C-alpha positions as CSV (number, residue, x, y, z in Angstrom):
1,X,101.4,124.5,110.3
2,X,101.6,121.3,108.3
3,X,100.6,119.0,111.1
4,X,96.8,119.5,111.2
5,X,96.3,119.1,107.4
6,X,95.3,115.5,107.0
7,X,94.2,113.4,104.0
8,X,90.5,114.2,104.5
9,X,90.3,117.0,107.0
10,X,92.1,119.5,109.2
11,X,92.6,117.9,112.7
12,X,94.9,118.1,115.7
13,X,95.1,119.2,119.3
14,X,93.0,122.2,120.1
15,X,95.0,125.3,121.0
16,X,98.2,123.8,119.6
17,X,97.6,122.5,116.1
18,X,94.0,123.7,115.6
19,X,93.4,127.3,116.8
20,X,90.9,130.1,116.4
21,X,93.4,131.9,114.2
22,X,93.6,128.9,111.9
23,X,89.8,128.6,111.8
24,X,89.5,132.3,110.8
25,X,92.2,131.9,108.1
26,X,90.5,128.7,106.8
27,X,87.3,130.7,106.4
28,X,89.0,133.4,104.4
29,X,91.0,130.9,102.3
30,X,88.0,128.7,101.6
31,X,86.1,131.6,100.0
32,X,89.2,132.9,98.1
33,X,89.8,129.4,96.7
34,X,86.2,128.2,96.0
35,X,84.5,131.5,95.3
36,X,81.6,130.3,97.5
37,X,78.8,132.7,98.1
38,X,76.7,130.7,100.6
39,X,78.2,128.0,103.0
40,X,76.7,125.9,105.7
41,X,78.5,125.7,109.0
42,X,77.9,123.3,111.9
43,X,79.8,122.1,114.9
44,X,80.0,119.1,117.3
45,X,79.6,118.9,121.1
46,X,83.2,119.7,122.0
47,X,83.5,122.9,124.1
48,X,86.2,124.1,121.7
49,X,83.9,123.8,118.7
50,X,82.0,126.9,119.6
51,X,84.9,129.4,119.5
52,X,86.4,127.7,116.5
53,X,83.2,127.9,114.5
54,X,82.7,131.5,115.5
55,X,86.1,132.4,114.1
56,X,85.5,130.3,111.0
57,X,82.2,132.2,110.4
58,X,84.0,135.5,110.9
59,X,86.5,134.5,108.2
60,X,83.8,133.4,105.8
61,X,81.6,136.5,106.3
62,X,84.6,138.9,106.1
63,X,85.4,137.3,102.7
64,X,81.8,138.3,101.6
65,X,80.3,134.8,102.0
66,X,76.8,134.3,103.5
67,X,76.6,131.5,106.2
68,X,73.8,129.2,107.1
69,X,74.6,128.3,110.7
70,X,73.0,125.1,111.7
71,X,74.4,125.1,115.2
72,X,75.4,121.9,117.0
73,X,75.1,119.1,114.4
74,X,76.4,115.7,113.3
75,X,78.6,115.5,110.2
76,X,75.8,113.8,108.3
77,X,73.4,116.7,109.3
78,X,75.9,119.1,107.7
79,X,76.0,117.0,104.5
80,X,72.2,117.0,104.4
81,X,72.0,120.8,105.0
82,X,74.5,121.4,102.1
83,X,72.5,119.2,99.7
84,X,69.0,120.4,100.9
85,X,69.9,124.2,100.8
86,X,71.8,123.9,97.5
87,X,74.6,125.8,99.2
88,X,78.0,126.2,97.6
89,X,79.7,124.1,100.3
90,X,79.8,123.2,104.0
91,X,82.2,123.1,106.9
92,X,81.7,121.2,110.1
93,X,83.9,121.7,113.1
94,X,84.6,118.3,114.6
95,X,87.4,115.8,115.5
96,X,85.0,112.9,114.9
97,X,86.2,109.9,117.1
98,X,89.3,111.6,118.5
99,X,89.7,112.2,122.2
100,X,88.4,115.5,123.8
101,X,91.6,117.5,123.5
102,X,91.4,117.3,119.7
103,X,89.4,119.3,117.2
104,X,89.2,119.9,113.5
105,X,87.3,120.9,110.4
106,X,85.8,118.9,107.5
107,X,85.2,120.7,104.2
108,X,82.8,120.0,101.3
109,X,81.8,121.7,98.1
110,X,78.3,121.9,96.7
111,X,76.3,118.6,96.9
112,X,78.5,117.7,99.9
113,X,81.4,116.7,97.6
114,X,84.3,116.3,100.1
115,X,87.6,118.3,99.9
116,X,90.6,116.1,100.7
117,X,94.3,116.9,100.6
118,X,94.4,116.2,96.8
119,X,91.1,117.8,96.1
120,X,91.4,121.3,97.5
121,X,92.6,121.0,101.1
122,X,96.2,121.1,100.2
123,X,95.5,124.3,98.2
124,X,93.9,125.9,101.2
125,X,97.1,125.0,103.2
126,X,99.2,126.7,100.6
127,X,97.1,129.8,100.5
128,X,97.3,130.1,104.3
129,X,101.1,129.5,104.3
130,X,101.5,132.2,101.6
131,X,99.2,134.6,103.4
132,X,97.0,134.8,100.3
133,X,93.6,135.0,102.0
134,X,91.9,137.3,99.5
135,X,90.5,140.8,100.2
136,X,88.1,141.6,103.0
137,X,84.8,142.2,101.2
138,X,83.2,145.7,101.1
139,X,79.9,143.9,101.8
140,X,80.3,141.4,104.5
141,X,78.3,138.2,104.4
142,X,75.3,137.6,106.6
143,X,74.8,134.8,109.1
144,X,71.4,133.0,109.0
145,X,70.7,130.7,111.9
146,X,68.7,127.6,110.9
147,X,67.6,124.6,112.9
148,X,67.7,121.6,110.5
149,X,67.3,118.7,113.0
150,X,63.7,117.9,112.2
151,X,64.2,118.3,108.4
152,X,67.2,116.0,108.7
153,X,65.2,113.3,110.6
154,X,62.5,113.6,107.9
155,X,65.1,113.1,105.3
156,X,66.4,110.0,107.0
157,X,62.8,108.7,107.3
158,X,62.3,109.2,103.5
159,X,64.7,106.2,103.1
160,X,63.2,104.1,105.9
161,X,60.0,104.8,107.8
162,X,60.3,104.0,111.5
163,X,56.9,102.4,111.7
164,X,58.2,99.7,109.3
165,X,60.7,98.4,111.8
166,X,60.1,95.3,113.8
167,X,60.0,95.5,117.7
168,X,63.6,94.7,118.1
169,X,65.4,95.1,121.4
170,X,68.4,97.3,120.8
171,X,71.1,99.0,122.8
172,X,72.5,102.2,121.4
173,X,75.8,103.7,122.7
174,X,76.1,107.3,121.5
175,X,79.4,107.7,123.4
176,X,78.4,111.2,124.5
177,X,78.6,112.2,120.8
178,X,76.2,113.8,118.4
179,X,74.1,110.6,118.0
180,X,72.5,111.2,121.4
181,X,70.8,114.3,120.1
182,X,69.5,112.6,116.9
183,X,68.6,109.0,117.9
184,X,65.5,109.7,120.0
185,X,63.9,111.6,117.1
186,X,65.1,109.1,114.6
187,X,63.5,106.2,116.5
188,X,60.3,108.0,117.4
189,X,57.3,106.3,115.9
190,X,59.0,102.9,115.7
191,X,58.3,99.8,117.8
192,X,62.1,99.4,118.4
193,X,62.8,99.1,122.1
194,X,65.9,101.3,122.6
195,X,68.1,101.2,125.7
196,X,70.1,104.4,125.6
197,X,73.8,104.6,126.7
198,X,75.6,107.9,127.1
199,X,73.1,110.0,125.0
200,X,74.1,113.3,126.7
201,X,76.4,115.2,124.2
202,X,79.6,115.9,126.1
203,X,82.9,116.6,124.3
204,X,84.9,115.7,127.4
205,X,83.8,112.0,126.8
206,X,83.4,111.1,130.5
207,X,82.6,107.4,129.8
208,X,84.8,106.3,126.9
209,X,86.1,107.7,123.6
210,X,83.5,107.9,120.9
211,X,85.4,105.4,118.7
212,X,83.5,102.1,118.7
213,X,86.0,100.6,116.3
214,X,88.3,100.0,119.3
215,X,87.2,97.1,121.5
216,X,87.7,99.0,124.8
217,X,85.1,101.5,123.7
218,X,82.5,98.8,123.1
219,X,82.7,97.2,126.6
220,X,79.7,99.1,128.0
221,X,77.7,98.3,124.9
222,X,78.5,94.6,124.9
223,X,77.9,94.3,128.7
224,X,74.4,95.9,128.3
225,X,73.5,93.8,125.3
226,X,74.2,90.7,127.3
227,X,72.6,92.0,130.5
228,X,69.2,92.7,129.0
229,X,69.3,90.0,126.2
230,X,69.1,92.6,123.4
231,X,68.8,91.5,119.8
232,X,71.8,93.7,118.9
233,X,73.9,96.7,120.0
234,X,74.9,99.8,118.0
235,X,77.8,102.1,118.7
236,X,78.1,105.5,117.1
237,X,81.2,107.6,116.7
238,X,81.6,111.1,117.9
239,X,80.2,113.0,114.9
240,X,77.7,110.2,114.1
241,X,78.8,109.6,110.5
242,X,79.7,106.0,111.3
243,X,77.8,103.1,113.0
244,X,79.2,99.8,114.4
245,X,77.3,96.7,115.4
246,X,77.5,93.8,117.8
247,X,75.1,90.9,117.7
248,X,72.9,89.5,120.5
249,X,75.9,87.6,121.8
250,X,78.0,90.7,122.0
251,X,80.2,89.6,119.0
252,X,81.5,92.5,116.9
253,X,80.3,92.5,113.3
254,X,83.1,93.6,110.9
255,X,82.3,96.6,108.8
256,X,82.6,94.8,105.5
257,X,80.2,92.1,106.6
258,X,77.7,94.8,107.5
259,X,78.3,96.4,104.0
260,X,77.4,93.1,102.3
261,X,74.3,92.7,104.4
262,X,73.0,96.2,103.7
263,X,73.7,95.8,100.0
264,X,71.0,93.1,99.8
265,X,67.9,95.3,99.9
266,X,69.5,97.9,97.6
267,X,70.2,95.2,95.0
268,X,66.6,93.9,95.4
269,X,65.2,97.4,94.8
270,X,67.7,98.3,92.0
271,X,68.7,95.2,90.1
272,X,72.1,95.6,88.5
273,X,73.2,98.4,90.9
274,X,76.8,99.2,91.3
275,X,78.1,98.7,94.9
276,X,81.5,100.0,95.9
277,X,83.9,98.6,98.5
278,X,87.3,99.5,99.7
279,X,90.5,97.5,99.0
280,X,90.4,95.8,102.5
281,X,86.9,94.3,102.2
282,X,86.2,90.6,102.4
283,X,85.1,88.5,99.4
284,X,81.8,88.3,101.2
285,X,80.9,91.7,99.7
286,X,81.8,90.7,96.1
287,X,79.9,87.4,96.5
288,X,76.7,89.0,97.9
289,X,76.7,91.6,95.1
290,X,77.2,89.0,92.4
291,X,74.5,86.8,93.9
292,X,72.1,89.8,94.0
293,X,72.8,90.5,90.3
294,X,74.8,93.7,90.9
295,X,78.2,94.9,90.0
296,X,80.9,95.4,92.7
297,X,83.7,98.0,92.2
298,X,86.8,98.3,94.3
299,X,87.8,101.8,95.4
300,X,90.5,103.5,97.4
301,X,90.2,103.8,101.2
302,X,88.8,107.2,102.4
303,X,85.5,109.0,102.1
304,X,86.9,111.6,99.7
305,X,88.1,108.9,97.3
306,X,85.0,106.7,97.8
307,X,82.4,109.4,97.0
308,X,84.4,110.6,94.0
309,X,84.5,107.1,92.6
310,X,80.8,106.5,93.3
311,X,79.9,109.7,91.4
312,X,82.0,108.6,88.4
313,X,80.5,105.1,88.4
314,X,77.0,106.1,89.2
315,X,77.0,103.7,92.1
316,X,74.0,103.2,94.4
317,X,75.7,102.3,97.6
318,X,79.1,101.7,99.0
319,X,81.1,101.3,102.2
320,X,84.3,100.6,104.0
321,X,85.7,98.3,106.7
322,X,86.0,101.4,108.9
323,X,82.2,101.7,109.3
324,X,81.6,104.4,106.7
325,X,78.5,103.6,104.5
326,X,77.8,105.8,101.5
327,X,74.2,106.5,100.3
328,X,72.9,108.2,97.2
329,X,70.4,110.9,97.0
330,X,69.8,111.9,93.3
331,X,73.3,113.0,92.3
332,X,74.7,113.5,95.8
333,X,76.6,111.0,98.0
334,X,76.9,111.1,101.7
335,X,77.9,108.9,104.6
336,X,75.6,108.6,107.6
337,X,75.8,106.6,110.8
338,X,72.1,107.5,111.5
339,X,70.8,106.2,108.1
340,X,73.0,103.1,108.5
341,X,71.1,102.2,111.7
342,X,67.7,102.6,110.0
343,X,68.8,100.6,106.9
344,X,70.3,97.7,108.9
345,X,67.3,97.5,111.2
346,X,65.0,97.5,108.1
347,X,67.0,94.7,106.5
348,X,66.7,92.5,109.7
349,X,63.0,93.3,109.9
350,X,62.4,92.3,106.2
351,X,64.5,89.1,106.5
352,X,62.9,88.2,109.8
353,X,66.4,87.6,111.2
354,X,68.5,88.5,114.2
355,X,71.8,90.1,113.4
356,X,73.6,86.9,114.6
357,X,71.5,84.8,112.1
358,X,72.2,87.3,109.3
359,X,76.0,87.0,110.1
360,X,76.0,83.2,110.0
361,X,76.8,83.2,106.3
362,X,80.0,85.3,106.9
363,X,81.5,82.5,109.1
364,X,83.0,80.9,106.1
365,X,85.1,84.0,105.3
366,X,88.4,84.1,107.1
367,X,89.9,87.7,107.3
368,X,92.9,88.9,109.2
369,X,91.6,92.3,110.2
370,X,94.0,95.2,109.6
371,X,97.5,94.6,111.1
372,X,99.8,97.6,111.4
373,X,103.6,97.3,111.4
374,X,106.2,100.0,112.0
375,X,108.9,99.7,109.4
376,X,112.0,101.6,108.4
377,X,111.6,101.5,104.6
378,X,108.0,100.9,103.5
379,X,108.8,101.2,99.8
380,X,111.5,98.6,99.8
381,X,109.2,96.1,101.6
382,X,106.4,96.8,99.2
383,X,108.7,96.2,96.2
384,X,109.9,92.9,97.7
385,X,106.4,91.7,98.3
386,X,105.4,92.7,94.7
387,X,108.4,90.8,93.3
388,X,107.6,87.7,95.4
389,X,103.8,87.6,95.0
390,X,103.0,89.6,91.9
391,X,103.0,86.6,89.6
392,X,100.9,84.4,91.9
393,X,97.7,86.2,91.2
394,X,96.1,89.3,89.8
395,X,98.1,92.4,90.8
396,X,96.2,95.6,91.5
397,X,97.9,98.8,92.5
398,X,94.7,101.0,93.0
399,X,95.5,101.7,96.7
400,X,98.8,100.2,97.9
401,X,99.4,96.7,96.6
402,X,96.7,94.0,96.2
403,X,97.2,90.4,94.9
404,X,94.2,88.2,94.2
405,X,94.6,84.5,93.7
406,X,91.8,81.8,93.5
407,X,91.7,81.0,97.2
408,X,93.3,84.0,98.9
409,X,94.1,87.7,98.5
410,X,95.9,90.4,100.4
411,X,96.3,94.2,100.4
412,X,99.3,96.1,101.8
413,X,99.1,99.9,102.1
414,X,101.4,102.6,103.5
415,X,100.1,105.0,106.1
416,X,99.6,108.6,105.0
417,X,101.2,110.0,108.1
418,X,103.5,107.4,109.7
419,X,106.2,104.8,108.7
420,X,103.5,102.1,108.9
421,X,102.5,99.3,106.6
422,X,98.9,98.1,106.9
423,X,98.2,94.5,106.0
424,X,94.8,92.9,105.3
425,X,94.4,89.4,103.9
426,X,91.7,86.6,103.5
427,X,91.8,83.0,102.5
428,X,89.3,80.2,102.1
429,X,90.3,78.5,105.3
430,X,91.5,79.8,108.6
431,X,94.8,77.9,108.4
432,X,95.5,79.3,104.9
433,X,94.7,82.8,106.1
434,X,97.0,82.5,109.1
435,X,99.7,81.0,107.0
436,X,99.5,83.8,104.4
437,X,99.3,86.4,107.1
438,X,102.4,85.1,108.9
439,X,104.3,84.7,105.7
440,X,103.7,88.3,104.8
441,X,104.4,89.6,108.3
442,X,107.7,87.7,108.1
443,X,108.8,89.8,105.2
444,X,107.3,93.1,106.6
445,X,108.9,92.7,110.0
446,X,112.3,91.3,109.3
447,X,114.7,93.5,111.2
448,X,111.8,95.3,112.8
449,X,110.6,93.4,115.8
450,X,108.1,96.0,117.0
451,X,104.8,94.6,118.0
452,X,101.9,95.4,115.7
453,X,98.5,96.7,116.7
454,X,95.5,95.2,115.1
455,X,92.1,96.8,114.3
């Protein structure tokens, strides 16, 4: 039972870790724990998402909770529906960017506030383990079916109107995920010339996995951008809550560089705004925010942590290296790959720049990317690195261990689920970055010669 409960969601192999029985029990436990009276439910394009969502809704309604069923939906559509309907919470059945045999559930409270392992999900697991699902209600909840796609697109357009976008030539790879259902409507009324790749929602992912963070899943996108001479390419993940970009040369643009670029119009519109970034982000983000008269705040990795911190800080915008970008709507915060696409295209339109030109200023930032190493004793290595480097700069233990010096920084974090250490570092020159990286990897990997994989 423990396997599918992750830091931010429930996720695992369908039929083995994630079953209809678990979905039903989660519905019952969710109501017993939160006391919710009205909950939004949506699901992605995976064939297994339909039976899972049906059992989830059976659990919710048997517990006396009304359900607003929005049908097949992206995760950001679910967030929108929770905020727009002022529901007590929402649950989307999705395994996001994972391969087709996986499935899962993401949970929110009212205003789309996420439930992570430390903020309710762990409690649901305990209730299920203990069989404390609450009573079946005398009056069962009702299911109301509601199509929110047009309202969701109108909400997206309230941030950026499509007719304001320049006639850019863009390739969009939806990876057979939920973005294929949304993008045609999102781009309708714009002069953007869109070449569509894999827009047919298909949870078997016949072309490639819907995870554009991995290079092999961007090959089709890069090839098409080069073939037609597009201005840029956009890759969406399976549940369309993240967007990734390649420039007109097919070069991948790191998520933190995109974060800095998208912060510019927000700072122009709201001088002094607070922008959040995760512990792995390049100095570029801090420099852009400072130059724009804003305030940057470092937060822990993960959408549950990021949104909580943004709410406490009153932040306007935030993001992560992983391609999650967080937007504000009154007092609610949500991440959206679809809105990210509009905001980035609007920034390029207003700056009269190509993405390659906009990224030129990032070329003087030398980042390692995330390097994962399998280790026997993560805590001992972390302690050794703290002892060796802690006095050489400003020590921050917000999420793992970060040390900031004048010309370099690094962050080292433990994986939530595996005996892995994750290293990110940056320095003012490539040589210094590589030297720092190799120095740290020497400590991390001594006696552990396994090859790392880098994202």
